[in-house]
MDTraj code that builds the backbone (N, CA, C; nanometers):
import mdtraj as md
import numpy as np

residues = "MET PRO GLU ASN ASP ASN ALA THR VAL ALA ILE ALA ALA MET PRO SER LEU PRO ASP GLY ASP ARG TYR LEU THR PRO GLU GLU VAL SER GLY MET VAL GLY LEU SER VAL THR THR LEU ARG ASP TYR ARG SER THR ARG GLY ARG ARG TYR GLY PRO PRO PHE HIS LYS TYR GLY LYS THR VAL LEU TYR ARG LEU SER GLU VAL LEU ASN TRP THR ASP SER ARG VAL THR HIS HIS GLY ARG GLN TYR ASP GLY".split()
xyz = np.array([
    [10.5122, 12.2324, 10.8272],
    [10.5280, 12.0959, 10.7806],
    [10.4588, 12.0042, 10.8811],
    [10.3677, 11.9133, 10.8370],
    [10.3029, 11.8221, 10.9303],
    [10.4044, 11.7335, 11.0000],
    [10.3720, 11.6917, 11.1221],
    [10.4682, 11.6146, 11.2004],
    [10.5018, 11.4803, 11.1377],
    [10.4118, 11.4177, 11.0626],
    [10.4389, 11.2873, 11.0022],
    [10.5394, 11.2957, 10.8893],
    [10.5573, 11.4125, 10.8282],
    [10.6530, 11.4254, 10.7189],
    [10.7951, 11.3948, 10.7640],
    [10.8314, 11.4345, 10.8842],
    [10.9652, 11.4058, 10.9360],
    [10.9872, 11.2561, 10.9495],
    [10.8867, 11.1855, 11.0007],
    [10.8983, 11.0403, 11.0158],
    [10.9080, 10.9734, 10.8792],
    [10.8304, 11.0208, 10.7838],
    [10.8321, 10.9628, 10.6496],
    [10.9674, 10.9809, 10.5840],
    [11.0260, 11.0980, 10.5976],
    [11.1582, 11.1238, 10.5407],
    [11.2620, 11.0340, 10.6066],
    [11.2553, 11.0200, 10.7393],
    [11.3517, 10.9365, 10.8112],
    [11.3385, 10.7906, 10.7690],
    [11.2160, 10.7430, 10.7502],
    [11.1942, 10.6036, 10.7124],
    [11.2393, 10.5800, 10.5688],
    [11.2115, 10.6736, 10.4809],
    [11.2532, 10.6588, 10.3416],
    [11.4043, 10.6500, 10.3305],
    [11.4742, 10.7142, 10.4226],
    [11.6205, 10.7127, 10.4204],
    [11.6778, 10.5888, 10.4886],
    [11.5926, 10.5112, 10.5554],
    [11.6411, 10.3918, 10.6254],
    [11.6831, 10.2854, 10.5262],
    [11.7939, 10.2183, 10.5515],
    [11.8327, 10.1080, 10.4642],
    [11.7395, 9.9894, 10.4872],
    [11.7478, 9.8930, 10.4002],
    [11.6706, 9.7709, 10.4184],
    [11.7105, 9.7040, 10.5487],
    [11.6200, 9.6235, 10.5999],
    [11.6495, 9.5467, 10.7201],
    [11.7492, 9.4373, 10.6858],
    [11.8166, 9.3811, 10.7851],
    [11.9197, 9.2795, 10.7575],
    [11.8703, 9.1620, 10.6743],
    [11.7422, 9.1268, 10.6871],
    [11.6900, 9.0129, 10.6113],
    [11.6386, 9.0538, 10.4729],
    [11.6647, 9.1794, 10.4320],
    [11.6221, 9.2273, 10.3016],
    [11.4831, 9.2880, 10.3022],
    [11.4145, 9.2777, 10.4131],
    [11.2810, 9.3352, 10.4279],
    [11.2947, 9.4858, 10.4448],
    [11.1833, 9.5579, 10.4445],
    [11.1891, 9.7009, 10.4734],
    [11.0604, 9.7442, 10.5410],
    [11.0675, 9.8584, 10.6070],
    [10.9517, 9.9145, 10.6749],
    [10.8700, 9.9998, 10.5794],
    [10.7384, 9.9997, 10.6001],
    [10.6468, 10.0827, 10.5236],
    [10.5701, 10.1726, 10.6189],
    [10.5368, 10.2910, 10.5715],
    [10.4537, 10.3820, 10.6498],
    [10.3072, 10.3422, 10.6296],
    [10.2180, 10.3893, 10.7177],
    [10.0753, 10.3627, 10.6961],
    [10.0266, 10.4128, 10.5594],
    [10.0811, 10.5229, 10.5118],
    [10.0417, 10.5750, 10.3812],
    [10.0816, 10.4793, 10.2685],
    [10.2000, 10.4212, 10.2795],
    [10.2447, 10.3251, 10.1778],
    [10.1586, 10.1997, 10.1802],
    [10.1281, 10.1512, 10.3005],
    [10.0439, 10.0314, 10.3130],
    [9.9040, 10.0610, 10.2590],
    [9.8526, 10.1788, 10.2880],
    [9.7218, 10.2191, 10.2391],
    [9.7155, 10.2090, 10.0871],
    [9.8156, 10.2616, 10.0199],
    [9.8198, 10.2560, 9.8746],
    [9.8357, 10.1142, 9.8221],
    [9.9049, 10.0306, 9.8975],
    [9.9296, 9.8929, 9.8566],
    [9.8058, 9.8057, 9.8660],
    [9.7331, 9.8183, 9.9750],
    [9.6228, 9.7259, 10.0016],
    [9.4856, 9.7853, 9.9741],
    [9.4790, 9.9131, 9.9425],
    [9.3522, 9.9747, 9.9082],
    [9.2628, 10.0077, 10.0268],
    [9.3210, 10.0201, 10.1451],
    [9.2471, 10.0626, 10.2634],
    [9.2921, 10.2031, 10.2992],
    [9.2023, 10.2812, 10.3550],
    [9.2407, 10.4167, 10.3934],
    [9.3319, 10.4124, 10.5157],
    [9.4068, 10.5189, 10.5348],
    [9.4925, 10.5313, 10.6534],
    [9.4059, 10.5266, 10.7791],
    [9.2858, 10.5830, 10.7718],
    [9.1930, 10.5810, 10.8858],
    [9.1508, 10.4384, 10.9188],
    [9.1227, 10.3574, 10.8170],
    [9.0860, 10.2176, 10.8409],
    [9.2020, 10.1418, 10.9024],
    [9.3231, 10.1645, 10.8527],
    [9.4406, 10.0997, 10.9125],
    [9.4548, 10.1398, 11.0591],
    [9.4305, 10.2672, 11.0894],
    [9.4376, 10.3131, 11.2282],
    [9.3319, 10.2420, 11.3127],
    [9.2112, 10.2281, 11.2582],
    [9.1060, 10.1564, 11.3301],
    [9.1454, 10.0107, 11.3528],
    [9.2074, 9.9495, 11.2538],
    [9.2526, 9.8108, 11.2678],
    [9.3614, 9.7963, 11.3746],
    [9.4349, 9.9027, 11.4005],
    [9.5385, 9.8969, 11.5052],
    [9.4790, 9.9109, 11.6443],
    [9.3518, 9.9508, 11.6527],
    [9.2889, 9.9648, 11.7844],
    [9.2762, 9.8267, 11.8483],
    [9.2542, 9.8236, 11.9769],
    [9.2480, 9.6974, 12.0508],
    [9.1466, 9.6012, 11.9898],
    [9.0268, 9.6496, 11.9595],
    [8.9235, 9.5615, 11.9053],
    [8.9491, 9.5236, 11.7605],
    [9.0183, 9.6085, 11.6864],
    [9.0391, 9.5833, 11.5442],
    [9.1627, 9.5028, 11.5112],
    [9.2462, 9.4715, 11.6071],
    [9.3755, 9.4071, 11.5781],
    [9.3621, 9.2738, 11.5065],
    [9.2491, 9.2072, 11.5220],
    [9.2346, 9.0780, 11.4539],
    [9.2097, 9.0950, 11.3037],
    [9.1839, 9.2174, 11.2578],
    [9.1525, 9.2413, 11.1175],
    [9.2703, 9.2914, 11.0352],
    [9.3535, 9.3734, 11.0914],
    [9.4556, 9.4418, 11.0127],
    [9.5884, 9.3702, 11.0087],
    [9.6789, 9.4238, 10.9261],
    [9.8134, 9.3655, 10.9175],
    [9.8928, 9.3934, 11.0450],
    [9.9900, 9.3063, 11.0762],
    [10.0756, 9.3312, 11.1930],
    [10.1488, 9.4640, 11.1777],
    [10.1728, 9.5303, 11.2887],
    [10.2415, 9.6593, 11.2849],
    [10.3398, 9.6683, 11.3997],
    [10.4318, 9.7612, 11.3884],
    [10.5328, 9.7862, 11.4909],
    [10.5216, 9.9325, 11.5303],
    [10.5336, 9.9586, 11.6578],
    [10.5219, 10.0956, 11.7058],
    [10.6502, 10.1336, 11.7790],
    [10.7099, 10.2424, 11.7364],
    [10.8314, 10.2961, 11.7965],
    [10.7981, 10.4373, 11.8424],
    [10.7672, 10.4510, 11.9712],
    [10.7173, 10.5781, 12.0207],
    [10.5810, 10.6014, 11.9587],
    [10.5654, 10.7115, 11.8874],
    [10.4392, 10.7395, 11.8179],
    [10.4427, 10.6980, 11.6713],
    [10.5570, 10.6498, 11.6247],
    [10.5721, 10.6117, 11.4854],
    [10.5232, 10.4693, 11.4641],
    [10.4324, 10.4518, 11.3695],
    [10.3792, 10.3203, 11.3340],
    [10.4417, 10.2781, 11.2020],
    [10.4948, 10.1570, 11.1994],
    [10.5566, 10.1027, 11.0789],
    [10.5059, 9.9616, 11.0540],
    [10.5081, 9.9226, 10.9297],
    [10.4695, 9.7880, 10.8894],
    [10.5875, 9.7269, 10.8144],
    [10.6133, 9.5982, 10.8377],
    [10.7157, 9.5289, 10.7591],
    [10.6518, 9.4810, 10.6305],
    [10.7183, 9.5023, 10.5198],
    [10.6662, 9.4625, 10.3900],
    [10.6282, 9.3151, 10.3885],
    [10.7151, 9.2283, 10.4381],
    [10.6872, 9.0838, 10.4352],
    [10.5615, 9.0496, 10.5150],
    [10.5391, 9.1178, 10.6276],
    [10.4207, 9.0906, 10.7086],
    [10.2934, 9.1393, 10.6398],
    [10.3026, 9.2514, 10.5702],
    [10.1859, 9.3012, 10.4962],
    [10.1524, 9.2044, 10.3824],
    [10.2539, 9.1568, 10.3115],
    [10.2300, 9.0621, 10.2025],
    [10.1702, 8.9317, 10.2551],
    [10.2210, 8.8820, 10.3681],
    [10.1640, 8.7608, 10.4288],
    [10.0193, 8.7838, 10.4696],
    [9.9907, 8.9015, 10.5243],
    [9.8546, 8.9340, 10.5659],
    [9.7613, 8.9376, 10.4452],
    [9.8047, 9.0012, 10.3365],
    [9.7181, 9.0070, 10.2179],
    [9.6957, 8.8676, 10.1609],
    [9.7987, 8.7830, 10.1609],
    [9.7830, 8.6450, 10.1133],
    [9.6838, 8.5672, 10.1992],
    [9.6810, 8.5948, 10.3282],
    [9.5915, 8.5224, 10.4187],
    [9.4464, 8.5662, 10.4026],
    [9.4223, 8.6769, 10.3344],
    [9.2875, 8.7313, 10.3194],
    [9.2188, 8.6826, 10.1917],
    [9.2820, 8.5960, 10.1144],
    [9.2247, 8.5475, 9.9894],
    [9.1060, 8.4572, 10.0197],
    [8.9978, 8.4775, 9.9474],
    [8.8811, 8.3911, 9.9605],
    [8.8486, 8.3306, 9.8250],
    [8.7940, 8.2121, 9.8279],
    [8.7531, 8.1427, 9.7057],
    [8.6046, 8.1147, 9.7159],
    [8.5303, 8.1571, 9.6160],
    [8.3863, 8.1371, 9.6144],
    [8.3522, 8.0213, 9.5214],
    [8.2761, 7.9283, 9.5717],
    [8.2328, 7.8169, 9.4886],
    [8.3439, 7.7204, 9.4614],
    [8.3164, 7.6282, 9.3731],
    [8.4136, 7.5264, 9.3386],
    [8.4803, 7.5609, 9.2059],
    [8.6028, 7.5189, 9.1916],
    [8.6730, 7.5406, 9.0668],
    [8.6204, 7.4433, 8.9615],
    [8.6000, 7.4912, 8.8414],
    [8.5515, 7.4080, 8.7320],
    [8.6677, 7.3301, 8.6733],
    [8.6546, 7.1974, 8.6695],
    [8.7617, 7.1138, 8.6187],
    [8.7433, 7.0744, 8.4725],
    [8.6380, 7.1254, 8.4099],
    [8.6145, 7.1055, 8.2682],
    [8.5912, 6.9673, 8.2313],
])
top = md.Topology()
chain = top.add_chain()
for i, resn in enumerate(residues, 1):
    res = top.add_residue(resn, chain, resSeq=i)
    for name in ("N", "CA", "C"):
        top.add_atom(name, md.element.get_by_symbol(name[0]), res)
traj = md.Trajectory(xyz[None], top)
């Protein structure tokens, strides 16, 4: 069994955080935002931190808070051109 499977099982069994938020694994975030797990790992590197979503590290376990990932995706919205007012 790969070592990350134990962490994934433990996280899946974790209750929601007190504020109703919850932790996501890199695999869950990858599926949510359409970036590979490798890209997320690169974004966690020192030089890439300005690009990726905020993350929390507990020992070797990397977790993302759902609310922070959603805020990060909202901050990445771009608008091209002007809106047509008809």
